[in-house]
C-alpha positions in Angstrom: 0.0 0.0 0.0 3.0 2.4 0.3 3.1 3.2 -3.4 -0.5 4.1 -3.4 -0.1 6.2 -0.2 2.8 8.1 -1.8 0.7 8.7 -4.8 -2.2 10.0 -2.6 0.2 12.3 -0.7 1.6 13.7 -4.0 -1.9 14.2 -5.3 -2.7 16.2 -2.2 0.2 18.5 -3.0 -0.8 18.9 -6.6 -4.5 19.5 -5.8 -4.1 21.6 -2.6 -0.6 23.2 -2.6 2.4 22.9 -0.4 1.0 24.8 2.6 -1.9 22.4 2.8 0.5 19.4 2.7 2.6 20.7 5.6 -0.6 21.0 7.7 -2.3 17.9 6.5 -3.7 15.4 9.1 -4.6 12.4 7.1 -7.8 10.9 8.5 -7.7 7.8 6.3 -4.7 6.4 8.2 -4.0 5.8 11.9 -7.6 5.9 13.0 -9.0 7.6 15.1 -6.6 10.5 15.4 -5.1 10.6 11.9 -1.5 10.9 10.8 0.5 14.1 10.5 1.9 13.5 7.1 4.6 16.2 7.1 6.0 14.9 10.4 6.3 11.2 9.7 6.3 10.7 5.9 8.8 10.8 3.0 8.4 14.5 2.3 11.2 14.7 -0.2 9.6 12.1 -2.4 6.2 13.8 -2.4 7.5 17.3 -2.9 10.0 16.3 -5.6 7.4 14.3 -7.5 4.9 17.2 -7.3 7.4 19.7 -8.6 8.6 17.5 -11.4 5.0 16.7 -12.3 4.2 20.4 -12.7 7.3 20.8 -14.9 7.4 17.6 -16.9 3.8 16.3 -16.7 3.2 16.7 -20.4 -0.4 15.9 -20.2 0.0 12.7 -18.2 -2.2 12.0 -15.3 -0.4 12.2 -11.9 -1.1 8.4 -11.5 0.7 7.6 -14.8 3.5 10.0 -13.9 4.1 8.2 -10.5 4.0 4.9 -12.3 6.9 5.9 -14.6 8.7 7.9 -11.9 10.8 5.0 -10.4 11.8 3.7 -13.8 13.1 7.1 -14.9 15.0 7.8 -11.6 16.4 4.2 -11.6 17.8 4.8 -15.0 19.2 8.2 -14.1 20.9 6.7 -11.1 23.0 4.5 -13.5 24.4 7.8 -14.9 25.2 8.9 -11.3 27.0 5.6 -10.6 29.0 6.0 -13.8 30.0 9.6 -12.9 31.0 8.7 -9.3 33.1 5.7 -10.2 34.6 7.5 -13.2 36.0 10.1 -10.8 37.5 7.3 -8.7 38.7 4.8 -11.3 38.3 6.1 -14.8 35.8 5.7 -17.6 36.1 2.0 -18.0 35.5 1.4 -14.3 32.5 3.8 -14.5 31.0 1.9 -17.4 31.4 -1.5 -15.6 30.0 -0.1 -12.4 27.0 1.4 -14.2 26.3 -1.9 -16.0 26.6 -3.9 -12.8 24.3 -1.4 -11.0 21.7 -1.6 -13.8 21.5 -5.4 -13.8 21.6 -5.8 -10.0 18.5 -7.7 -8.9 17.9 -5.8 -5.7 18.2 -2.5 -7.5 16.2 -3.7 -10.4 13.3 -4.8 -8.3 13.2 -1.3 -6.6 13.1 0.5 -9.9 10.3 -1.3 -11.5 7.4 0.6 -13.1 4.8 1.3 -10.4 7.1 0.9 -7.4 6.5 4.5 -6.3 8.6 4.5 -3.1 11.6 6.5 -1.9 14.4 4.1 -2.9 15.0 5.1 -6.5 14.9 8.8 -5.6 17.1 8.3 -2.5 19.7 6.3 -4.5 19.7 9.0 -7.2 20.4 11.8 -4.7 22.9 9.6 -2.8 25.0 8.8 -5.9 24.9 12.4 -7.1 26.1 13.5 -3.6 28.9 11.0 -3.7 29.9 12.1 -7.2 30.0 15.8 -6.2 31.9 15.0 -3.0 34.5 12.9 -4.7 34.8 15.3 -7.6 35.2 18.3 -5.3 37.9 16.5 -3.2 39.9 14.9 -6.0 39.9 17.7 -8.5 40.6 20.7 -6.3 39.9 23.9 -8.2 39.1 26.5 -5.5 35.6 27.9 -5.8 34.4 25.2 -8.1 35.3 22.5 -5.6 33.7 24.5 -2.8 30.5 24.7 -4.9 30.6 21.0 -5.6 31.1 20.2 -1.9 28.2 22.4 -0.9 25.9 20.8 -3.4 27.1 17.4 -2.2 25.9 18.3 1.2 22.6 19.4 -0.1 22.1 16.2 -2.2 23.1 14.1 0.8 20.5 15.7 3.0 17.9 15.1 0.3 19.0 11.5 0.0 18.8 10.9 3.7 15.4 12.6 3.9 14.2 10.5 1.0 15.0 7.3 2.7 13.4 8.4 5.9 16.5 7.7 8.0 17.0 4.1 6.8 20.6 4.9 6.0 21.4 5.8 9.6 21.1 2.1 10.5 23.6 1.2 7.8 26.1 3.8 8.9 
């Protein structure tokens, strides 16, 4: 039911706006008191999807957009894996890592059409953060590196927020 809940939360943002989402007590879950969605939900997933839907919706219904969302971000994550490993080990290593990532069974099952959960978005933000961090450290160029490191911190916070703190158990 999580993919459908995530769709419903994103639909609430699209229909009612961001302010309504931040103050939304969902009466359809956690009866009888409801659930404060902005306090204990995957806010980054819902907000990112709503923003991208408004920009790239192209006449699709929100439901169709959320069905394709994990597939698109799972594919984009392969590019992030390539960029990260290329900084560390070269282009050939990056291509091999991206290929291994794209055919990995656990990753593949989390990026299927219709699996509208936080893992594809969290992995995308996480690999972009690691690429920016490694690139900023290994290719020191003053202000450019400082900018990359700043954006790495931003993307890392988005990745951790997307996963809802799951990564803290791994670290």
